[in-house]
C-alpha positions as CSV (number, residue, x, y, z in Angstrom):
1,M,115.2,86.0,46.5
2,P,112.9,82.9,46.2
3,S,110.0,82.5,48.6
4,D,110.0,79.7,51.1
5,K,106.2,79.5,50.9
6,P,105.0,76.1,49.6
7,G,103.2,76.2,46.3
8,P,99.7,74.9,45.5
9,T,99.0,71.2,46.0
10,P,99.7,69.5,42.7
11,A,96.9,67.6,41.1
12,T,97.5,63.9,41.1
13,R,96.9,61.6,38.1
14,S,94.1,59.9,40.0
15,Y,92.4,63.4,40.4
16,F,92.7,64.0,36.7
17,L,91.2,60.6,35.9
18,I,88.5,61.1,38.5
19,R,87.6,64.5,37.0
20,L,87.2,62.8,33.5
21,L,85.1,60.1,35.1
22,F,82.9,62.8,36.8
23,R,82.5,64.6,33.5
24,F,81.4,61.4,31.7
25,V,78.9,60.5,34.4
26,L,77.3,63.9,34.4
27,K,77.1,64.0,30.6
28,V,75.1,60.7,30.8
29,F,72.8,61.7,33.6
30,Y,72.2,65.3,32.6
31,G,71.3,66.8,29.3
32,T,72.9,70.3,29.1
33,I,75.2,71.6,31.8
34,V,75.8,75.3,31.4
35,V,78.6,76.9,33.4
36,E,78.6,80.7,33.8
37,G,81.2,83.1,35.4
38,A,84.1,80.7,35.5
39,E,86.3,83.7,34.9
40,H,85.5,84.9,38.4
41,I,87.5,82.0,39.9
42,P,90.9,83.3,41.0
43,P,93.9,81.6,39.3
44,K,96.1,78.9,40.7
45,G,98.1,80.0,43.8
46,H,95.4,82.3,45.1
47,A,93.6,81.1,48.2
48,S,90.0,80.5,47.3
49,I,86.9,79.0,48.9
50,I,84.2,77.9,46.4
51,T,80.8,77.9,48.2
52,A,77.6,76.7,46.7
53,N,74.0,75.7,47.7
54,H,73.6,72.0,48.4
55,A,70.4,70.7,46.7
56,N,71.5,67.4,45.2
57,S,73.9,65.5,47.4
58,L,77.0,64.1,45.7
59,T,76.1,65.6,42.4
60,D,76.8,69.1,43.7
61,A,80.4,68.1,44.4
62,L,80.8,66.5,41.0
63,L,79.5,69.6,39.3
64,L,82.0,71.9,41.2
65,V,85.0,69.6,40.4
66,T,84.1,69.5,36.7
67,S,83.1,73.2,36.4
68,V,86.2,74.7,38.0
69,P,88.8,75.2,35.2
70,Y,91.5,72.6,35.5
71,K,94.2,74.4,33.6
72,S,94.0,77.8,35.3
73,R,92.9,76.6,38.8
74,G,94.2,73.1,39.3
75,M,93.0,70.8,42.0
76,L,89.8,71.6,44.0
77,R,89.9,70.2,47.5
78,L,86.5,68.8,48.7
79,T,85.1,67.9,52.1
80,A,82.8,65.0,52.9
81,K,81.3,63.4,55.9
82,S,83.8,61.2,57.7
83,T,81.7,58.1,57.5
84,Q,82.5,57.9,53.8
85,F,86.2,57.3,54.5
86,G,88.3,54.2,55.4
87,R,86.0,51.7,53.7
88,R,87.1,48.9,51.3
89,T,84.8,50.2,48.6
90,F,85.3,51.9,45.2
91,T,83.5,55.0,46.4
92,S,85.8,55.4,49.4
93,W,88.8,55.1,47.2
94,L,87.3,57.5,44.8
95,I,86.6,60.1,47.5
96,E,90.1,59.8,49.1
97,S,91.9,59.8,45.7
98,A,90.2,63.1,44.8
99,G,92.0,64.8,47.8
100,T,88.8,65.0,49.8
101,L,89.0,65.8,53.5
102,P,86.7,64.1,56.1
103,I,84.4,66.3,58.2
104,K,82.8,64.8,61.4
105,R,79.1,65.5,61.9
106,R,77.5,65.3,65.3
107,K,74.6,63.3,64.0
108,D,77.0,60.6,62.8
109,F,78.3,60.2,66.4
110,G,75.1,60.1,68.4
111,D,74.9,64.0,68.7
112,E,78.1,64.0,70.8
113,E,80.7,66.7,70.5
114,V,83.1,66.1,67.6
115,D,86.6,67.4,67.0
116,N,87.4,68.8,63.5
117,S,90.4,70.8,64.6
118,M,92.8,68.6,62.6
119,I,90.7,68.9,59.5
120,M,90.4,72.7,59.9
121,G,94.2,72.8,60.2
122,H,94.5,71.0,56.9
123,L,92.1,73.4,55.3
124,I,94.0,76.4,56.6
125,D,97.2,74.9,55.4
126,S,95.7,74.2,52.0
127,L,94.5,77.8,51.7
128,G,98.0,79.0,52.8
129,R,99.5,77.1,49.9
130,G,97.1,78.8,47.5
131,D,94.7,75.9,47.0
132,A,91.0,76.1,46.2
133,V,88.6,74.5,48.7
134,A,84.9,73.7,48.1
135,L,82.4,74.0,50.9
136,F,78.7,73.8,51.2
137,P,77.7,76.3,53.9
138,E,74.2,74.9,54.3
139,G,75.8,72.0,56.1
140,A,73.7,69.2,54.5
141,S,72.0,68.5,51.2
142,R,68.3,69.3,51.2
143,Y,65.6,69.4,48.6
144,H,63.6,72.5,49.5
145,P,62.6,75.6,47.6
146,T,64.4,77.8,50.2
147,I,68.2,77.8,50.7
148,A,68.8,77.0,54.4
149,P,70.3,79.6,56.7
150,L,74.1,79.3,56.1
151,K,76.3,78.1,58.9
152,T,79.2,80.5,59.8
153,G,81.9,77.8,59.1
154,V,83.1,79.4,55.9
155,I,83.7,82.8,57.4
156,R,85.2,81.3,60.5
157,L,87.6,79.4,58.2
158,V,88.4,82.8,56.5
159,S,89.0,84.3,60.0
160,D,91.4,81.5,61.0
161,T,93.3,81.7,57.7
162,L,93.6,85.5,57.9
163,T,94.8,85.2,61.6
164,A,97.4,82.6,60.5
165,H,98.7,85.2,58.0
166,A,98.2,88.3,60.1
167,D,101.7,89.4,59.5
168,E,100.9,89.7,55.7
169,P,98.5,92.7,55.5
170,D,97.6,92.1,51.9
171,Y,97.2,88.3,52.1
172,T,93.9,87.6,50.3
173,V,91.4,84.9,50.8
174,S,88.7,84.9,48.1
175,V,85.3,83.4,48.7
176,V,83.6,82.6,45.4
177,P,79.8,82.2,45.7
178,C,78.3,79.6,43.3
179,S,74.6,79.0,42.5
180,I,73.6,75.5,41.3
181,T,70.1,75.3,39.7
182,Y,68.6,72.0,38.6
183,M,65.7,72.4,36.2
184,H,64.4,69.1,37.4
185,R,66.6,67.7,40.1
186,Q,65.4,64.1,40.1
187,H,64.7,63.4,36.4
188,F,67.0,61.8,33.9
189,R,68.6,64.0,31.2
190,S,67.5,67.3,32.9
191,D,69.5,70.5,32.5
192,V,71.7,72.2,35.1
193,L,73.0,75.7,35.5
194,V,76.2,76.4,37.5
195,S,76.8,80.2,38.0
196,F,79.9,81.5,39.7
197,H,79.7,85.1,41.0
198,P,82.4,87.7,41.6
199,P,84.5,86.7,44.7
200,L,84.2,88.3,48.1
201,S,87.8,89.1,49.1
202,Y,89.1,89.3,52.6
203,T,92.6,90.6,53.8
204,P,94.0,91.3,57.3
205,R,94.3,95.0,56.4
206,D,90.7,95.4,55.2
207,N,89.1,93.0,57.7
208,P,90.7,93.4,61.1
209,D,87.4,92.5,62.7
210,L,87.9,88.9,61.5
211,L,91.3,88.5,63.1
212,A,91.4,86.4,66.3
213,P,90.5,87.0,69.0
214,I,87.1,88.0,67.7
215,K,85.3,90.1,70.2
216,D,82.1,90.7,68.2
217,Y,80.8,87.9,66.1
218,S,78.3,90.1,64.4
219,S,81.0,90.7,61.7
220,V,81.1,86.9,61.1
221,R,77.3,86.8,60.9
222,R,77.1,89.8,58.5
223,A,79.7,88.3,56.2
224,T,77.7,85.0,56.2
225,T,74.5,86.9,55.4
226,V,76.2,88.6,52.4
227,L,77.5,85.2,51.2
228,G,74.0,83.7,51.4
229,Q,72.5,86.6,49.5
230,R,75.1,86.2,46.7
231,I,74.4,82.4,46.4
232,A,70.6,83.0,46.4
233,S,70.9,85.7,43.7
234,G,71.7,83.1,41.1
235,T,69.1,80.5,41.7
236,L,65.4,80.1,42.4
237,D,65.0,80.7,46.2
238,A,61.4,80.7,47.4
239,P,59.4,80.1,50.6
240,R,57.0,77.7,48.8
241,W,57.1,75.4,45.8
242,S,54.0,76.9,44.4
243,L,55.8,80.2,43.9
244,V,58.5,78.5,41.9
245,R,55.8,77.0,39.7
246,A,54.0,80.3,39.3
247,A,57.3,82.1,38.4
248,K,58.1,79.5,35.8
249,L,54.7,79.8,34.3
250,A,54.9,83.6,34.3
251,A,58.3,83.4,32.5
252,T,56.7,81.0,29.9
253,I,53.8,83.4,29.2
254,Y,56.2,86.4,29.0
255,A,58.8,84.6,26.8
256,P,56.8,81.8,25.1
257,L,57.9,78.5,23.8
258,G,60.5,78.9,21.1
259,T,62.1,82.0,22.4
260,R,65.9,81.6,22.0
261,M,67.5,82.2,25.3
262,A,70.4,80.7,27.2
263,L,69.6,78.6,30.3
264,G,71.1,81.3,32.5
265,D,68.7,83.9,31.0
266,Y,65.8,81.6,31.6
267,V,66.7,81.0,35.2
268,R,67.3,84.8,35.8
269,L,64.0,85.6,34.1
270,S,62.1,83.1,36.3
271,R,63.9,84.6,39.3
272,E,62.9,88.1,38.4
273,F,59.2,87.1,38.5
274,L,59.8,85.0,41.6
275,Q,61.2,88.0,43.5
276,A,58.3,90.2,42.5
277,M,55.8,87.4,43.5
278,K,57.2,87.0,47.0
279,A,55.5,90.3,47.9
280,G,52.1,88.7,47.3
281,D,52.8,85.3,48.7
282,T,50.8,84.2,51.7
283,G,51.6,81.1,53.8
284,T,49.1,79.0,55.7
285,D,48.7,81.8,58.3
286,G,47.7,84.3,55.6
287,E,50.7,86.6,56.4
288,S,52.5,88.2,53.4
289,A,56.0,87.1,52.8
290,V,57.1,90.7,53.0
291,G,55.6,91.4,56.4
292,T,53.1,94.1,57.5
293,G,55.4,97.1,57.9
294,T,54.1,100.4,59.3
295,E,50.7,101.9,58.5
296,E,52.2,105.3,57.4
297,G,53.7,105.4,53.9
298,N,52.9,101.7,53.2
299,G,49.5,102.2,51.5
300,E,51.0,101.9,48.0
301,D,53.1,98.8,49.0
302,A,50.0,97.2,50.4
303,E,48.0,97.9,47.2
304,Q,50.9,96.4,45.1
305,A,50.9,93.3,47.4
306,E,47.2,92.8,46.9
307,E,47.6,93.1,43.2
308,M,50.3,90.5,43.3
309,K,48.2,88.2,45.4
310,L,45.4,88.4,42.7
311,L,48.0,87.7,40.0
312,L,49.2,84.7,41.9
313,R,45.7,83.4,42.2
314,E,45.1,83.8,38.5
315,L,48.3,82.1,37.6
316,K,47.4,79.3,40.0
317,A,44.0,78.9,38.3
318,Y,45.5,79.0,34.8
319,G,48.3,76.6,35.6
320,G,45.9,74.2,37.4
321,A,43.7,74.1,34.3
322,L,46.7,73.3,32.1
323,T,47.8,70.5,34.4
324,R,44.3,69.1,34.7
325,L,43.9,69.1,30.9
326,H,47.5,68.0,30.3
327,I,48.1,70.6,27.6
328,K,50.9,73.2,27.2
329,D,50.6,77.0,27.3
330,D,51.9,77.2,23.8
331,R,48.7,75.4,22.5
332,I,46.6,78.1,24.2
333,R,48.8,80.9,22.8
334,S,48.9,79.5,19.3
335,P,45.8,77.3,18.7
336,L,45.9,74.7,15.9
337,P,43.0,73.9,13.5
338,R,41.8,70.3,13.8
339,P,43.2,69.2,10.4
340,I,46.6,70.5,11.4
341,I,46.4,68.6,14.7
342,L,45.5,65.3,12.9
343,C,48.4,65.9,10.5
344,R,50.8,66.5,13.3
345,L,49.6,63.5,15.2
346,A,50.6,61.3,12.2
347,L,54.0,63.0,11.9
348,R,54.8,62.8,15.6
349,F,53.8,59.1,15.8
350,S,55.9,58.2,12.8
351,W,58.9,60.1,14.0
352,A,58.7,58.6,17.5
353,L,58.3,55.1,16.1
354,T,61.3,55.6,13.7
355,L,63.5,56.9,16.5
356,F,62.6,54.1,18.9
357,I,63.5,51.6,16.2
358,L,66.8,53.3,15.4
359,S,67.7,53.4,19.1
360,F,66.7,49.7,19.9
361,P,70.2,48.2,19.5
362,G,71.6,50.9,21.8
363,L,68.8,50.3,24.3
364,L,69.8,46.6,24.5
365,L,73.3,47.8,25.5
366,W,71.8,50.2,28.0
367,A,69.4,47.6,29.6
368,P,72.0,45.8,31.8
369,V,73.3,49.2,33.1
370,L,69.8,50.5,34.0
371,L,68.7,47.2,35.4
372,T,71.8,46.7,37.6
373,T,71.6,50.3,38.9
374,F,67.9,50.0,39.7
375,I,68.3,46.7,41.6
376,A,71.3,48.0,43.5
377,V,69.5,51.1,44.7
378,K,66.3,49.2,45.5
379,E,68.2,46.7,47.7
380,F,70.1,49.5,49.4
381,K,66.9,51.3,50.3
382,K,65.7,48.2,52.1
383,T,68.6,48.6,54.7
384,G,66.8,51.3,56.5
385,P,65.5,54.9,56.4
386,I,66.9,56.9,53.4
387,W,66.4,60.4,54.7
388,D,70.1,60.8,55.4
389,T,71.5,58.4,52.8
390,W,71.1,60.4,49.6
391,D,74.9,60.5,49.2
392,E,75.1,56.7,49.4
393,I,72.2,56.4,46.9
394,A,74.0,58.7,44.5
395,Q,77.2,56.7,44.9
396,Y,75.4,53.5,44.2
397,K,74.0,54.9,41.0
398,L,77.5,56.2,40.1
399,V,79.4,53.0,40.9
400,Y,77.0,50.4,39.6
401,G,76.2,52.4,36.5
402,L,79.9,52.9,35.7
403,I,80.9,49.2,36.4
404,S,78.0,47.7,34.5
405,G,78.6,50.1,31.6
406,L,82.3,49.1,31.4
407,C,81.2,45.4,31.6
408,V,78.8,45.9,28.7
409,W,81.5,47.7,26.7
410,G,84.1,45.1,27.4
411,G,81.7,42.2,26.9
412,A,80.6,43.6,23.5
413,V,84.3,43.9,22.4
414,L,85.1,40.4,23.5
415,L,82.1,38.9,21.8
416,T,83.2,40.6,18.5
417,L,86.9,40.0,19.0
418,P,87.8,39.7,15.3
419,F,86.3,43.2,14.9
420,A,87.4,44.6,18.2
421,P,89.2,47.7,16.8
422,I,85.8,48.7,15.3
423,T,83.5,47.7,18.1
424,F,85.8,49.4,20.7
425,W,84.7,52.7,19.2
426,L,81.3,51.7,17.8
427,V,79.7,50.4,21.0
428,P,80.0,53.7,23.0
429,A,79.1,55.7,19.9
430,V,75.9,53.6,19.4
431,M,75.1,53.9,23.1
432,W,75.5,57.7,23.0
433,M,73.5,58.3,19.9
434,S,70.8,55.9,21.1
435,L,70.5,58.1,24.2
436,R,70.0,61.1,21.9
437,W,67.5,59.3,19.7
438,V,65.5,58.1,22.8
439,E,65.4,61.7,24.0
440,D,63.9,62.9,20.7
441,A,61.6,59.9,20.5
442,V,60.2,60.6,24.0
443,A,59.8,64.3,23.1
444,A,57.9,63.3,20.0
445,A,55.7,60.8,22.0
446,R,55.0,63.5,24.6
447,A,54.0,65.9,21.8
448,F,51.7,63.1,20.3
449,V,50.0,62.6,23.6
450,A,49.5,66.3,24.2
451,L,48.0,66.8,20.7
452,A,45.7,63.8,21.3
453,R,44.5,65.3,24.5
454,L,44.0,68.7,22.8
455,L,41.4,67.1,20.6
456,L,39.4,66.1,23.7
457,V,39.2,69.7,25.0
458,S,36.0,71.5,24.1
459,P,36.1,74.7,22.0
460,S,34.4,76.6,24.9
461,E,37.1,75.5,27.3
462,L,39.8,76.6,24.9
463,R,38.2,80.0,24.5
464,R,38.0,80.4,28.3
465,L,41.6,79.5,28.7
466,R,42.6,81.8,25.8
467,A,40.8,84.7,27.6
468,M,42.6,83.8,30.9
469,R,45.9,83.8,29.2
470,S,45.3,87.0,27.3
471,E,44.5,88.8,30.6
472,L,47.5,87.2,32.3
473,H,49.8,88.2,29.5
474,T,48.7,91.8,29.7
475,K,49.3,91.9,33.5
476,L,52.7,90.1,33.2
477,M,53.9,92.4,30.4
478,A,53.0,95.4,32.6
479,L,54.9,93.8,35.5
480,A,57.9,92.9,33.3
481,L,58.1,96.5,32.0
482,A,58.0,97.8,35.6
483,M,60.9,95.4,36.5
484,G,62.9,96.8,33.5
485,L,62.5,93.7,31.3
486,P,62.4,94.1,27.5
487,E,59.1,94.6,25.8
488,D,60.0,92.2,23.0
489,P,61.7,89.2,24.7
490,E,61.8,86.9,21.7
491,T,63.9,89.4,19.7
492,V,66.1,90.6,22.6
493,Y,67.0,87.1,23.9
494,A,67.6,85.8,20.4
495,E,70.3,88.6,20.0
496,V,72.0,88.3,23.3
497,G,71.4,84.7,24.3
498,D,72.9,81.4,23.3
499,A,71.3,79.6,20.3
500,H,71.0,76.2,22.0
501,K,67.3,76.6,22.6
502,G,64.5,77.6,20.2
503,R,62.5,76.4,17.3
504,T,64.2,75.2,14.1
505,G,64.4,77.9,11.5
506,V,65.2,80.7,13.9
507,G,68.7,81.8,13.0
508,S,70.9,79.7,10.8
509,G,69.3,76.7,9.4
510,W,72.6,74.9,8.8
511,R,73.6,75.6,12.4
512,D,70.3,74.2,13.6
513,G,70.7,71.1,11.5
514,T,74.2,70.2,12.6
515,R,73.5,70.9,16.3
516,Y,71.4,67.7,16.4
517,F,74.6,65.7,16.1
518,S,76.6,67.8,18.6
519,V,78.4,65.8,21.2
520,R,78.3,68.8,23.6
521,R,74.5,69.4,23.8
522,R,71.2,68.5,22.2
523,R,69.0,71.3,20.9
524,K,65.8,71.6,22.9
525,R,62.6,73.6,22.4
526,E,62.3,74.3,26.2
527,W,64.6,74.0,29.2
528,D,61.9,72.1,31.2
529,E,62.2,69.2,28.9
530,T,63.5,65.9,30.3
531,L,63.6,62.2,29.4
532,R,60.1,61.6,30.7
533,L,56.6,61.2,29.3
534,Q,54.7,63.1,31.9
535,D,54.2,66.9,32.1
536,Q,57.0,67.9,34.4
537,D,55.1,70.7,36.1
538,E,52.8,68.1,37.7
539,Y,55.4,65.7,39.0
540,D,58.3,67.7,40.2
541,Y,57.4,69.4,43.4
542,P,55.4,68.6,46.5
543,S,51.8,69.4,45.8
544,D,51.3,72.7,47.5
545,W,49.9,74.2,44.2
546,D,46.4,73.6,45.4
547,S,47.1,74.4,49.1
């Protein structure tokens, strides 16, 4: 007997086209986007709520739409603030065509009470049909080292949905935690990790405490806490930016430049050190992040916390010295003789110049796109405070970049009309390869500047830094072994990790050679690399390194 239950909402053609558009935009703005754990997402027809941390405004939603498997999962329903709807703009059409539902925020209505009951009804109905819904339980996008305390809206939605299906004891709503990690959130051609975790499943039979009327909301708060822990488990979550920097530096010393590891392995390694370092972190009041505890039985813990504080101070001193001198840890670990430095300076300069010359025609095509986007965002910022307009700024970049890019493409084809069948494909290919060449040219130029600065560092200073690093490496190896990390990371990660990071010559030479022309990703020596000349460690975070 066929079921009267309606099936999942079918994906529209506009949603399919929008998803392709999102993929294209993300490929341009970001270098490598690694998606892990997509197999944890339940298949189409299974009620699912995809929940993620919200660190980068509109980009987070774009990443979820493009990371959720389209064939097995279908359409992903999004929510957005209601002020984005009902406008005669391209972005408004884009949002509405993607099946997004409007959520009213109190701060958009003068902090007055708002009624989202109709939208909640739509979400419950969508879940009842077996759709997948994306929500950001932090409530608002924020650039902060700590994930904000989650609002209870996700679990309350689960409660309302289970209550609507209380007569189906085995009806299941799956909440899929997702962690989004931007290696350098605000820099062009940075890398992004999207990690999906095993779902948290709720049924009327197993979770009667979530069925209305709820008498004790502690069950909702507990479930929200568990969800927050799952999301935080896959990204870098710290009370202070300086801890993130220290953890990344520790990971670099433990697994040095050239170690072949997947982006997910690098983030997890940094997080392992970050979790250990939280015990020794002290804020402005001098209190340890782990609290004081009781006197009895805590002597060993207190001693470990003091040792961690000392390690953090030493990492801070070493990292500060590297930043001040503008040199990399790899040059301290593997010092170069002066003749080798001079030889490499010539090679880096020649390679950078060659690549810039090769990419010049493509840069001419990119110039109108970058200029138009820059002017549009600059003019928009003049309209008022930008603290709550990051979504609009991201949309301006998306819309103006896309439209100007299409105009450049179409204009180039029209200007070469007799050869249009060729230029139709040649123009985007030249623009894409020029972007890759510019990345390599900037990396070569950055290496040239670093080598030139290395010549200015005195031998005594280098010996002092080498001694500091040696002592830090000994302590970090002991800490790593205590945490259960491998003793030989370079060998272990090369065997278990992806080969899209590491020095040329490690592994298959043919594979390394052909990877340069890969459309999917560009081989990098380190995951902290972006399309920028400065040392990223100095420019990425608010300057609490010296606080």
